[in-house]
C-alpha positions in Angstrom: 41.0 27.3 -13.6 44.0 25.9 -15.4 47.7 26.7 -15.4 49.4 30.0 -14.2 49.6 32.6 -17.0 53.2 32.1 -18.2 52.8 28.3 -18.5 49.4 28.7 -20.2 50.8 31.4 -22.5 53.4 29.0 -23.8 50.8 26.3 -24.4 48.7 28.8 -26.5 51.8 29.8 -28.4 52.6 26.1 -29.1 49.1 25.5 -30.3 49.1 28.5 -32.6 52.5 27.6 -34.2 52.0 23.9 -34.1 54.9 23.7 -31.6 57.5 25.0 -34.0 58.9 28.5 -34.9 59.4 29.4 -38.5 63.2 28.6 -38.1 62.4 25.1 -37.0 63.2 25.6 -33.3 60.6 24.6 -30.7 58.3 27.3 -29.3 59.8 28.9 -26.2 60.1 32.1 -24.2 62.7 34.5 -25.5 65.6 34.9 -23.1 64.8 37.4 -20.5 61.1 37.3 -21.6 58.4 38.8 -19.6 56.9 36.8 -16.6 53.6 37.3 -15.1 52.4 36.4 -11.5 49.8 33.8 -11.3 46.4 35.5 -11.6 44.4 32.4 -12.1 41.5 33.5 -9.8 39.9 35.6 -12.6 36.4 34.5 -11.7 36.6 36.6 -8.5 37.5 39.9 -10.4 35.0 42.5 -11.4 34.4 42.9 -15.1 36.3 46.1 -15.1 39.4 44.7 -13.3 39.3 41.5 -15.4 39.3 43.4 -18.7 42.1 45.7 -17.4 44.2 42.7 -16.3 43.6 40.8 -19.6 44.4 43.9 -21.7 47.6 44.6 -19.7 48.8 41.0 -20.1 48.0 40.9 -23.9 49.7 44.3 -24.6 52.7 43.2 -22.6 53.1 40.1 -24.7 53.0 42.2 -27.8 55.3 45.0 -26.6 57.9 42.8 -24.9 57.8 40.1 -27.6 57.6 37.3 -25.0 58.0 34.5 -27.6 60.2 34.0 -30.7 57.1 34.1 -32.9 53.3 34.4 -32.7 53.2 37.1 -30.0 50.1 38.9 -31.5 48.1 35.7 -31.9 49.1 34.4 -28.4 48.0 37.7 -26.9 44.7 37.6 -28.7 43.9 34.0 -27.9 44.7 34.8 -24.2 42.1 37.6 -24.3 39.4 35.2 -25.5 40.4 32.5 -23.1 40.7 34.6 -20.0 37.3 36.2 -20.6 35.7 32.8 -21.3 37.2 31.4 -18.1 35.3 34.1 -16.3 32.1 33.3 -18.2 32.3 36.2 -20.7 32.1 35.8 -24.4 33.8 38.5 -26.6 32.0 38.9 -29.9 34.8 41.0 -31.5 36.6 39.1 -34.3 40.2 37.9 -34.0 41.3 40.0 -37.0 39.8 43.2 -35.4 41.7 42.5 -32.2 44.8 41.8 -34.3 44.4 45.2 -36.0 44.2 46.9 -32.6 47.1 45.0 -30.9 49.4 45.2 -34.0 49.3 49.0 -33.6 50.6 49.6 -37.0 49.9 53.3 -36.8 52.2 53.4 -33.8 49.9 55.0 -31.3 51.0 55.3 -27.7 50.6 51.8 -26.1 48.6 53.5 -23.3 46.1 54.5 -26.0 45.9 50.9 -27.3 45.2 49.8 -23.7 42.4 52.4 -23.4 40.8 51.3 -26.7 41.0 47.6 -25.7 39.8 48.4 -22.2 36.7 50.0 -23.7 35.7 46.4 -24.7 33.9 46.2 -21.4 31.5 48.9 -22.4 30.6 47.3 -25.8 27.4 45.3 -26.2 29.3 42.3 -27.7 30.6 41.1 -24.4 27.9 38.7 -23.2 27.5 37.1 -19.8 27.7 33.4 -20.8 30.5 31.0 -21.5 31.1 30.1 -25.1 33.6 28.1 -27.1 36.8 30.1 -27.9 37.4 30.8 -31.6 41.0 29.3 -31.4 40.8 28.3 -35.1 39.9 31.9 -36.0 43.0 33.2 -34.2 45.1 30.6 -35.9 43.8 31.8 -39.3 45.2 35.4 -38.7 48.6 34.3 -40.0 47.1 33.5 -43.4 45.0 36.7 -43.5 48.1 38.7 -42.7 50.0 37.0 -45.5 47.2 37.9 -47.9 47.3 41.5 -46.8 51.1 41.7 -47.1 50.9 40.1 -50.6 48.4 42.8 -51.7 50.6 45.5 -50.1 53.7 44.2 -51.9 51.8 44.1 -55.3 50.4 47.6 -54.9 53.8 49.1 -54.1 55.9 47.0 -56.5 57.5 48.5 -59.6 55.8 45.7 -61.7 52.5 46.1 -63.7 51.2 49.5 -64.6 49.0 51.6 -62.4 45.8 50.8 -64.4 46.2 47.1 -64.0 46.9 47.6 -60.2 43.9 49.7 -59.8 41.8 47.1 -61.6 43.1 44.3 -59.3 42.6 46.5 -56.2 39.0 47.1 -57.2 38.5 43.4 -57.8 39.9 42.7 -54.3 37.6 45.4 -52.9 34.5 44.0 -54.6 35.2 40.3 -53.9 36.0 40.7 -50.3 34.4 43.8 -48.8 35.2 42.7 -45.2 38.8 41.9 -46.0 39.1 45.3 -47.8 37.8 47.1 -44.7 40.3 45.2 -42.5 43.1 45.9 -44.9 42.4 49.7 -44.8 42.2 49.4 -40.9 45.6 47.7 -40.9 47.6 49.5 -43.6 45.5 52.6 -44.4 44.3 53.5 -47.9 47.0 52.6 -50.4 48.6 55.2 -52.8 49.0 52.8 -55.7 52.3 53.2 -57.4 
């Protein structure tokens, strides 16, 4: 079944950040970081209890900032991996999980847990093992940079409103899915 959760979580974080934080230091737990008991016997849990455990752990990583960097992505990859270990494949995309777990609209964390816990009722959890989309989770950082670049441009004091609207429409047409994800993450922009 693999390593206990804290040790495995660090391995996932190292994979996602290629072993190094943005400041050049090696990936590590933050001082006083959260520690979880070993719950490696996930295959014996019911679907309901498994999803609840996985969601609690993932949200705890995000809320408590267990690592110096990459907490969102580590939490998301752990969701995929824990469900796959139990023979469940989650069809929800990594960026959709990122939008939920980033909680930019600052909902109560208990509500985020409820929404994520509802994954067990969705038809996109299938009872068969499947390869984890680790690369998709790794890509989140680039997608987030794209969104932040768009955000910075739309709210900058630079080019006029007409030009910004034109570029926003172009972004919306060229990448409909990314546009929907952007709206989910940041809300509809009031172009300045």
